[in-house]
Backbone as XML, in Angstrom:
<?xml version="1.0"?>
<chain id="A" units="angstrom">
  <residue number="1" name="MET">
    <atom name="N" x="11.113" y="11.318" z="-21.797"/>
    <atom name="CA" x="11.832" y="12.418" z="-22.404"/>
    <atom name="C" x="13.286" y="12.370" z="-21.929"/>
  </residue>
  <residue number="2" name="ARG">
    <atom name="N" x="14.195" y="12.610" z="-22.850"/>
    <atom name="CA" x="15.619" y="12.565" z="-22.528"/>
    <atom name="C" x="16.082" y="13.941" z="-22.051"/>
  </residue>
  <residue number="3" name="ASN">
    <atom name="N" x="17.070" y="13.931" z="-21.177"/>
    <atom name="CA" x="17.659" y="15.169" z="-20.674"/>
    <atom name="C" x="18.501" y="15.780" z="-21.785"/>
  </residue>
  <residue number="4" name="ILE">
    <atom name="N" x="18.311" y="17.060" z="-22.075"/>
    <atom name="CA" x="19.042" y="17.703" z="-23.174"/>
    <atom name="C" x="20.527" y="17.875" z="-22.861"/>
  </residue>
  <residue number="5" name="ASN">
    <atom name="N" x="20.888" y="17.842" z="-21.577"/>
    <atom name="CA" x="22.288" y="18.037" z="-21.208"/>
    <atom name="C" x="23.054" y="16.728" z="-21.071"/>
  </residue>
  <residue number="6" name="PHE">
    <atom name="N" x="22.374" y="15.636" z="-20.838"/>
    <atom name="CA" x="23.007" y="14.345" z="-20.628"/>
    <atom name="C" x="22.214" y="13.299" z="-21.403"/>
  </residue>
  <residue number="7" name="GLU">
    <atom name="N" x="22.649" y="13.000" z="-22.616"/>
    <atom name="CA" x="21.913" y="12.127" z="-23.519"/>
    <atom name="C" x="21.538" y="10.784" z="-22.895"/>
  </residue>
  <residue number="8" name="ASP">
    <atom name="N" x="22.411" y="10.197" z="-22.071"/>
    <atom name="CA" x="22.165" y="8.861" z="-21.541"/>
    <atom name="C" x="21.466" y="8.861" z="-20.187"/>
  </residue>
  <residue number="9" name="THR">
    <atom name="N" x="21.078" y="10.019" z="-19.689"/>
    <atom name="CA" x="20.451" y="10.132" z="-18.377"/>
    <atom name="C" x="19.004" y="10.570" z="-18.543"/>
  </residue>
  <residue number="10" name="PRO">
    <atom name="N" x="18.074" y="9.917" z="-17.839"/>
    <atom name="CA" x="16.678" y="10.370" z="-17.929"/>
    <atom name="C" x="16.529" y="11.800" z="-17.409"/>
  </residue>
  <residue number="11" name="GLU">
    <atom name="N" x="15.575" y="12.497" z="-17.953"/>
    <atom name="CA" x="15.333" y="13.871" z="-17.525"/>
    <atom name="C" x="14.872" y="13.917" z="-16.074"/>
  </residue>
  <residue number="12" name="ASP">
    <atom name="N" x="15.358" y="14.905" z="-15.337"/>
    <atom name="CA" x="14.908" y="15.151" z="-13.962"/>
    <atom name="C" x="13.838" y="16.229" z="-14.048"/>
  </residue>
  <residue number="13" name="ILE">
    <atom name="N" x="12.578" y="15.823" z="-14.171"/>
    <atom name="CA" x="11.468" y="16.741" z="-14.418"/>
    <atom name="C" x="11.219" y="17.698" z="-13.259"/>
  </residue>
  <residue number="14" name="VAL">
    <atom name="N" x="11.661" y="17.341" z="-12.040"/>
    <atom name="CA" x="11.456" y="18.205" z="-10.875"/>
    <atom name="C" x="12.574" y="19.223" z="-10.735"/>
  </residue>
  <residue number="15" name="ASN">
    <atom name="N" x="13.821" y="18.777" z="-10.767"/>
    <atom name="CA" x="14.954" y="19.649" z="-10.483"/>
    <atom name="C" x="15.584" y="20.307" z="-11.703"/>
  </residue>
  <residue number="16" name="LYS">
    <atom name="N" x="15.427" y="19.715" z="-12.857"/>
    <atom name="CA" x="16.035" y="20.289" z="-14.064"/>
    <atom name="C" x="15.226" y="19.896" z="-15.301"/>
  </residue>
  <residue number="17" name="PRO">
    <atom name="N" x="13.988" y="20.386" z="-15.399"/>
    <atom name="CA" x="13.175" y="20.036" z="-16.564"/>
    <atom name="C" x="13.740" y="20.668" z="-17.836"/>
  </residue>
  <residue number="18" name="SER">
    <atom name="N" x="13.688" y="19.941" z="-18.929"/>
    <atom name="CA" x="14.297" y="20.410" z="-20.175"/>
    <atom name="C" x="13.681" y="21.707" z="-20.691"/>
  </residue>
  <residue number="19" name="HIS">
    <atom name="N" x="12.395" y="21.960" z="-20.394"/>
    <atom name="CA" x="11.777" y="23.176" z="-20.919"/>
    <atom name="C" x="12.273" y="24.439" z="-20.212"/>
  </residue>
  <residue number="20" name="TYR">
    <atom name="N" x="13.074" y="24.297" z="-19.153"/>
    <atom name="CA" x="13.715" y="25.459" z="-18.513"/>
    <atom name="C" x="15.186" y="25.562" z="-18.881"/>
  </residue>
  <residue number="21" name="HIS">
    <atom name="N" x="15.655" y="24.703" z="-19.768"/>
    <atom name="CA" x="17.077" y="24.657" z="-20.114"/>
    <atom name="C" x="17.257" y="24.534" z="-21.620"/>
  </residue>
  <residue number="22" name="LYS">
    <atom name="N" x="16.688" y="25.442" z="-22.350"/>
    <atom name="CA" x="16.786" y="25.414" z="-23.805"/>
    <atom name="C" x="18.019" y="26.172" z="-24.276"/>
  </residue>
  <residue number="23" name="ASN">
    <atom name="N" x="18.687" y="25.618" z="-25.274"/>
    <atom name="CA" x="19.840" y="26.270" z="-25.904"/>
    <atom name="C" x="20.888" y="26.695" z="-24.884"/>
  </residue>
  <residue number="24" name="GLU">
    <atom name="N" x="21.137" y="25.831" z="-23.920"/>
    <atom name="CA" x="22.149" y="26.045" z="-22.880"/>
    <atom name="C" x="21.838" y="27.235" z="-21.975"/>
  </residue>
  <residue number="25" name="ILE">
    <atom name="N" x="20.595" y="27.662" z="-21.920"/>
    <atom name="CA" x="20.198" y="28.756" z="-21.034"/>
    <atom name="C" x="19.386" y="28.171" z="-19.891"/>
  </residue>
  <residue number="26" name="ASP">
    <atom name="N" x="19.841" y="28.409" z="-18.679"/>
    <atom name="CA" x="19.155" y="27.948" z="-17.480"/>
    <atom name="C" x="18.305" y="29.104" z="-16.957"/>
  </residue>
  <residue number="27" name="VAL">
    <atom name="N" x="16.986" y="29.036" z="-17.142"/>
    <atom name="CA" x="16.102" y="30.143" z="-16.755"/>
    <atom name="C" x="16.233" y="30.451" z="-15.269"/>
  </residue>
  <residue number="28" name="ASN">
    <atom name="N" x="16.241" y="29.423" z="-14.424"/>
    <atom name="CA" x="16.357" y="29.660" z="-12.982"/>
    <atom name="C" x="17.686" y="30.318" z="-12.633"/>
  </residue>
  <residue number="29" name="GLY">
    <atom name="N" x="18.771" y="29.847" z="-13.232"/>
    <atom name="CA" x="20.080" y="30.451" z="-12.991"/>
    <atom name="C" x="20.139" y="31.890" z="-13.453"/>
  </residue>
  <residue number="30" name="TYR">
    <atom name="N" x="19.521" y="32.170" z="-14.597"/>
    <atom name="CA" x="19.463" y="33.539" z="-15.109"/>
    <atom name="C" x="18.766" y="34.457" z="-14.109"/>
  </residue>
  <residue number="31" name="LEU">
    <atom name="N" x="17.619" y="34.000" z="-13.592"/>
    <atom name="CA" x="16.865" y="34.822" z="-12.645"/>
    <atom name="C" x="17.651" y="35.054" z="-11.364"/>
  </residue>
  <residue number="32" name="GLU">
    <atom name="N" x="18.310" y="34.025" z="-10.854"/>
    <atom name="CA" x="19.091" y="34.183" z="-9.630"/>
    <atom name="C" x="20.233" y="35.168" z="-9.825"/>
  </residue>
  <residue number="33" name="LYS">
    <atom name="N" x="20.851" y="35.152" z="-10.999"/>
    <atom name="CA" x="21.967" y="36.055" z="-11.276"/>
    <atom name="C" x="21.512" y="37.496" z="-11.487"/>
  </residue>
  <residue number="34" name="HIS">
    <atom name="N" x="20.416" y="37.690" z="-12.202"/>
    <atom name="CA" x="19.983" y="39.046" z="-12.559"/>
    <atom name="C" x="19.046" y="39.689" z="-11.548"/>
  </residue>
  <residue number="35" name="PHE">
    <atom name="N" x="18.501" y="38.903" z="-10.629"/>
    <atom name="CA" x="17.605" y="39.433" z="-9.605"/>
    <atom name="C" x="18.028" y="38.928" z="-8.231"/>
  </residue>
  <residue number="36" name="PRO">
    <atom name="N" x="19.218" y="39.341" z="-7.791"/>
    <atom name="CA" x="19.706" y="38.872" z="-6.491"/>
    <atom name="C" x="18.874" y="39.433" z="-5.344"/>
  </residue>
  <residue number="37" name="LEU">
    <atom name="N" x="19.031" y="38.825" z="-4.186"/>
    <atom name="CA" x="18.286" y="39.223" z="-2.997"/>
    <atom name="C" x="18.469" y="40.705" z="-2.682"/>
  </residue>
  <residue number="38" name="GLU">
    <atom name="N" x="19.661" y="41.229" z="-2.927"/>
    <atom name="CA" x="19.954" y="42.623" z="-2.589"/>
    <atom name="C" x="19.568" y="43.591" z="-3.701"/>
  </residue>
  <residue number="39" name="GLY">
    <atom name="N" x="18.873" y="43.132" z="-4.705"/>
    <atom name="CA" x="18.544" y="43.977" z="-5.855"/>
    <atom name="C" x="17.511" y="45.036" z="-5.551"/>
  </residue>
  <residue number="40" name="SER">
    <atom name="N" x="17.191" y="45.802" z="-6.561"/>
    <atom name="CA" x="16.256" y="46.919" z="-6.402"/>
    <atom name="C" x="14.816" y="46.537" z="-6.744"/>
  </residue>
  <residue number="41" name="TYR">
    <atom name="N" x="14.545" y="45.262" z="-6.938"/>
    <atom name="CA" x="13.195" y="44.802" z="-7.257"/>
    <atom name="C" x="12.507" y="44.277" z="-6.011"/>
  </residue>
  <residue number="42" name="THR">
    <atom name="N" x="11.196" y="44.494" z="-5.922"/>
    <atom name="CA" x="10.434" y="43.921" z="-4.819"/>
    <atom name="C" x="10.245" y="42.426" z="-5.095"/>
  </residue>
  <residue number="43" name="VAL">
    <atom name="N" x="9.817" y="41.699" z="-4.093"/>
    <atom name="CA" x="9.544" y="40.278" z="-4.270"/>
    <atom name="C" x="8.484" y="40.083" z="-5.340"/>
  </residue>
  <residue number="44" name="ALA">
    <atom name="N" x="7.428" y="40.882" z="-5.293"/>
    <atom name="CA" x="6.353" y="40.761" z="-6.282"/>
    <atom name="C" x="6.870" y="41.041" z="-7.694"/>
  </residue>
  <residue number="45" name="GLU">
    <atom name="N" x="7.675" y="42.085" z="-7.857"/>
    <atom name="CA" x="8.224" y="42.395" z="-9.174"/>
    <atom name="C" x="9.075" y="41.241" z="-9.688"/>
  </residue>
  <residue number="46" name="GLY">
    <atom name="N" x="9.936" y="40.726" z="-8.840"/>
    <atom name="CA" x="10.781" y="39.602" z="-9.237"/>
    <atom name="C" x="9.961" y="38.386" z="-9.623"/>
  </residue>
  <residue number="47" name="PHE">
    <atom name="N" x="8.892" y="38.146" z="-8.888"/>
    <atom name="CA" x="8.004" y="37.021" z="-9.175"/>
    <atom name="C" x="7.389" y="37.166" z="-10.564"/>
  </residue>
  <residue number="48" name="TYR">
    <atom name="N" x="6.849" y="38.336" z="-10.859"/>
    <atom name="CA" x="6.205" y="38.549" z="-12.154"/>
    <atom name="C" x="7.220" y="38.532" z="-13.295"/>
  </residue>
  <residue number="49" name="ILE">
    <atom name="N" x="8.373" y="39.142" z="-13.098"/>
    <atom name="CA" x="9.421" y="39.132" z="-14.126"/>
    <atom name="C" x="9.845" y="37.691" z="-14.413"/>
  </residue>
  <residue number="50" name="GLY">
    <atom name="N" x="10.079" y="36.931" z="-13.351"/>
    <atom name="CA" x="10.485" y="35.535" z="-13.518"/>
    <atom name="C" x="9.450" y="34.716" z="-14.267"/>
  </residue>
  <residue number="51" name="ASN">
    <atom name="N" x="8.193" y="34.950" z="-13.951"/>
    <atom name="CA" x="7.135" y="34.202" z="-14.632"/>
    <atom name="C" x="7.029" y="34.582" z="-16.105"/>
  </residue>
  <residue number="52" name="VAL">
    <atom name="N" x="7.199" y="35.856" z="-16.430"/>
    <atom name="CA" x="7.169" y="36.267" z="-17.839"/>
    <atom name="C" x="8.284" y="35.552" z="-18.604"/>
  </residue>
  <residue number="53" name="ILE">
    <atom name="N" x="9.480" y="35.554" z="-18.039"/>
    <atom name="CA" x="10.611" y="34.889" z="-18.694"/>
    <atom name="C" x="10.350" y="33.388" z="-18.792"/>
  </residue>
  <residue number="54" name="LYS">
    <atom name="N" x="9.885" y="32.798" z="-17.703"/>
    <atom name="CA" x="9.633" y="31.355" z="-17.668"/>
    <atom name="C" x="8.617" y="30.949" z="-18.730"/>
  </residue>
  <residue number="55" name="TYR">
    <atom name="N" x="7.472" y="31.602" z="-18.735"/>
    <atom name="CA" x="6.409" y="31.184" z="-19.643"/>
    <atom name="C" x="6.741" y="31.454" z="-21.109"/>
  </residue>
  <residue number="56" name="THR">
    <atom name="N" x="7.410" y="32.564" z="-21.396"/>
    <atom name="CA" x="7.748" y="32.838" z="-22.796"/>
    <atom name="C" x="8.871" y="31.936" z="-23.285"/>
  </residue>
  <residue number="57" name="SER">
    <atom name="N" x="9.771" y="31.542" z="-22.406"/>
    <atom name="CA" x="10.887" y="30.711" z="-22.845"/>
    <atom name="C" x="10.484" y="29.254" z="-23.055"/>
  </residue>
  <residue number="58" name="ARG">
    <atom name="N" x="9.387" y="28.814" z="-22.484"/>
    <atom name="CA" x="9.017" y="27.406" z="-22.600"/>
    <atom name="C" x="7.764" y="27.155" z="-23.443"/>
  </residue>
  <residue number="59" name="TYR">
    <atom name="N" x="7.104" y="28.191" z="-23.924"/>
    <atom name="CA" x="5.772" y="28.007" z="-24.506"/>
    <atom name="C" x="5.743" y="27.038" z="-25.685"/>
  </residue>
  <residue number="60" name="LYS">
    <atom name="N" x="6.782" y="27.013" z="-26.497"/>
    <atom name="CA" x="6.790" y="26.110" z="-27.662"/>
    <atom name="C" x="6.885" y="24.645" z="-27.254"/>
  </residue>
  <residue number="61" name="SER">
    <atom name="N" x="7.547" y="24.367" z="-26.135"/>
    <atom name="CA" x="7.766" y="22.977" z="-25.758"/>
    <atom name="C" x="6.885" y="22.497" z="-24.616"/>
  </residue>
  <residue number="62" name="LYS">
    <atom name="N" x="6.070" y="23.392" z="-24.054"/>
    <atom name="CA" x="5.245" y="22.948" z="-22.929"/>
    <atom name="C" x="3.787" y="23.360" z="-23.103"/>
  </residue>
  <residue number="63" name="GLY">
    <atom name="N" x="3.442" y="24.599" z="-22.831"/>
    <atom name="CA" x="2.037" y="24.981" z="-22.752"/>
    <atom name="C" x="1.452" y="25.693" z="-23.950"/>
  </residue>
  <residue number="64" name="GLY">
    <atom name="N" x="2.257" y="26.001" z="-24.954"/>
    <atom name="CA" x="1.752" y="26.683" z="-26.142"/>
    <atom name="C" x="1.095" y="28.020" z="-25.823"/>
  </residue>
  <residue number="65" name="LEU">
    <atom name="N" x="-0.040" y="28.256" z="-26.435"/>
    <atom name="CA" x="-0.763" y="29.514" z="-26.266"/>
    <atom name="C" x="-1.084" y="29.783" z="-24.801"/>
  </residue>
  <residue number="66" name="GLN">
    <atom name="N" x="-1.419" y="28.748" z="-24.039"/>
    <atom name="CA" x="-1.741" y="28.932" z="-22.621"/>
    <atom name="C" x="-0.561" y="29.540" z="-21.862"/>
  </residue>
  <residue number="67" name="ASP">
    <atom name="N" x="0.668" y="29.121" z="-22.159"/>
    <atom name="CA" x="1.830" y="29.716" z="-21.498"/>
    <atom name="C" x="2.009" y="31.173" z="-21.905"/>
  </residue>
  <residue number="68" name="LEU">
    <atom name="N" x="1.722" y="31.514" z="-23.161"/>
    <atom name="CA" x="1.801" y="32.917" z="-23.573"/>
    <atom name="C" x="0.749" y="33.750" z="-22.847"/>
  </residue>
  <residue number="69" name="GLU">
    <atom name="N" x="-0.417" y="33.183" z="-22.628"/>
    <atom name="CA" x="-1.452" y="33.893" z="-21.878"/>
    <atom name="C" x="-1.048" y="34.068" z="-20.414"/>
  </residue>
  <residue number="70" name="LYS">
    <atom name="N" x="-0.367" y="33.081" z="-19.851"/>
    <atom name="CA" x="0.139" y="33.209" z="-18.485"/>
    <atom name="C" x="1.201" y="34.301" z="-18.417"/>
  </residue>
  <residue number="71" name="ALA">
    <atom name="N" x="2.066" y="34.364" z="-19.428"/>
    <atom name="CA" x="3.082" y="35.417" z="-19.480"/>
    <atom name="C" x="2.421" y="36.784" z="-19.568"/>
  </residue>
  <residue number="72" name="GLU">
    <atom name="N" x="1.394" y="36.879" z="-20.399"/>
    <atom name="CA" x="0.661" y="38.143" z="-20.536"/>
    <atom name="C" x="0.034" y="38.558" z="-19.204"/>
  </residue>
  <residue number="73" name="PHE">
    <atom name="N" x="-0.576" y="37.621" z="-18.492"/>
    <atom name="CA" x="-1.173" y="37.908" z="-17.192"/>
    <atom name="C" x="-0.117" y="38.469" z="-16.232"/>
  </residue>
  <residue number="74" name="ASN">
    <atom name="N" x="1.051" y="37.821" z="-16.174"/>
    <atom name="CA" x="2.106" y="38.265" z="-15.269"/>
    <atom name="C" x="2.677" y="39.605" z="-15.685"/>
  </residue>
  <residue number="75" name="LEU">
    <atom name="N" x="2.780" y="39.857" z="-16.981"/>
    <atom name="CA" x="3.256" y="41.155" z="-17.453"/>
    <atom name="C" x="2.261" y="42.258" z="-17.088"/>
  </residue>
  <residue number="76" name="LYS">
    <atom name="N" x="0.973" y="41.976" z="-17.219"/>
    <atom name="CA" x="-0.035" y="42.966" z="-16.825"/>
    <atom name="C" x="0.030" y="43.260" z="-15.328"/>
  </residue>
  <residue number="77" name="LYS">
    <atom name="N" x="0.279" y="42.240" z="-14.507"/>
    <atom name="CA" x="0.419" y="42.455" z="-13.064"/>
    <atom name="C" x="1.643" y="43.325" z="-12.781"/>
  </residue>
  <residue number="78" name="LEU">
    <atom name="N" x="2.730" y="43.100" z="-13.495"/>
    <atom name="CA" x="3.934" y="43.915" z="-13.324"/>
    <atom name="C" x="3.655" y="45.360" z="-13.739"/>
  </residue>
  <residue number="79" name="ILE">
    <atom name="N" x="2.925" y="45.546" z="-14.810"/>
    <atom name="CA" x="2.556" y="46.894" z="-15.256"/>
    <atom name="C" x="1.700" y="47.582" z="-14.198"/>
  </residue>
  <residue number="80" name="GLU">
    <atom name="N" x="0.755" y="46.873" z="-13.615"/>
    <atom name="CA" x="-0.079" y="47.449" z="-12.545"/>
    <atom name="C" x="0.783" y="47.905" z="-11.367"/>
  </residue>
  <residue number="81" name="LEU">
    <atom name="N" x="1.748" y="47.086" z="-10.977"/>
    <atom name="CA" x="2.641" y="47.480" z="-9.872"/>
    <atom name="C" x="3.419" y="48.742" z="-10.216"/>
  </residue>
  <residue number="82" name="GLU">
    <atom name="N" x="3.892" y="48.815" z="-11.443"/>
    <atom name="CA" x="4.673" y="49.983" z="-11.872"/>
    <atom name="C" x="3.796" y="51.229" z="-11.922"/>
  </residue>
  <residue number="83" name="GLU">
    <atom name="N" x="2.570" y="51.087" z="-12.391"/>
    <atom name="CA" x="1.654" y="52.229" z="-12.405"/>
    <atom name="C" x="1.369" y="52.726" z="-10.997"/>
  </residue>
  <residue number="84" name="LYS">
    <atom name="N" x="1.151" y="51.811" z="-10.061"/>
    <atom name="CA" x="0.924" y="52.203" z="-8.664"/>
    <atom name="C" x="2.157" y="52.884" z="-8.087"/>
  </residue>
  <residue number="85" name="SER">
    <atom name="N" x="3.325" y="52.371" z="-8.431"/>
    <atom name="CA" x="4.567" y="52.966" z="-7.951"/>
    <atom name="C" x="4.730" y="54.376" z="-8.490"/>
  </residue>
  <residue number="86" name="ASP">
    <atom name="N" x="4.440" y="54.563" z="-9.772"/>
    <atom name="CA" x="4.525" y="55.895" z="-10.390"/>
    <atom name="C" x="3.540" y="56.860" z="-9.725"/>
  </residue>
  <residue number="87" name="GLU">
    <atom name="N" x="2.320" y="56.377" z="-9.461"/>
    <atom name="CA" x="1.304" y="57.213" z="-8.822"/>
    <atom name="C" x="1.752" y="57.650" z="-7.418"/>
  </residue>
  <residue number="88" name="SER">
    <atom name="N" x="2.340" y="56.725" z="-6.693"/>
    <atom name="CA" x="2.758" y="57.062" z="-5.316"/>
    <atom name="C" x="3.944" y="58.035" z="-5.312"/>
  </residue>
  <residue number="89" name="ARG">
    <atom name="N" x="4.683" y="58.103" z="-6.412"/>
    <atom name="CA" x="5.797" y="59.048" z="-6.534"/>
    <atom name="C" x="5.354" y="60.322" z="-7.243"/>
  </residue>
  <residue number="90" name="GLY">
    <atom name="N" x="4.068" y="60.405" z="-7.572"/>
    <atom name="CA" x="3.546" y="61.587" z="-8.256"/>
    <atom name="C" x="3.923" y="61.670" z="-9.718"/>
  </residue>
  <residue number="91" name="LEU">
    <atom name="N" x="4.239" y="60.512" z="-10.330"/>
    <atom name="CA" x="4.654" y="60.515" z="-11.726"/>
    <atom name="C" x="3.541" y="60.132" z="-12.684"/>
  </residue>
  <residue number="92" name="GLY">
    <atom name="N" x="2.416" y="59.647" z="-12.152"/>
    <atom name="CA" x="1.400" y="59.152" z="-13.070"/>
    <atom name="C" x="0.082" y="59.733" z="-12.942"/>
  </residue>
</chain>
């Protein structure tokens, strides 16, 4: 598979796989920018959010339906965390 950013260079499947860099969008870079260490999200929330974005952004070129199911699983885990958070604040 060819690297989408460098036509004459083989793809770096470990450090820069093409399925994380579609249409000039770097999924890892996006997550680092929008979920910095000092943010208001817990590690678990950031993990689930990142996985939802990762799996939905690559499903057509990598895992198909299985990646959508993985995204759904991670979204449900994020919803569970939010429900627990609401309950502990007396909101749910």
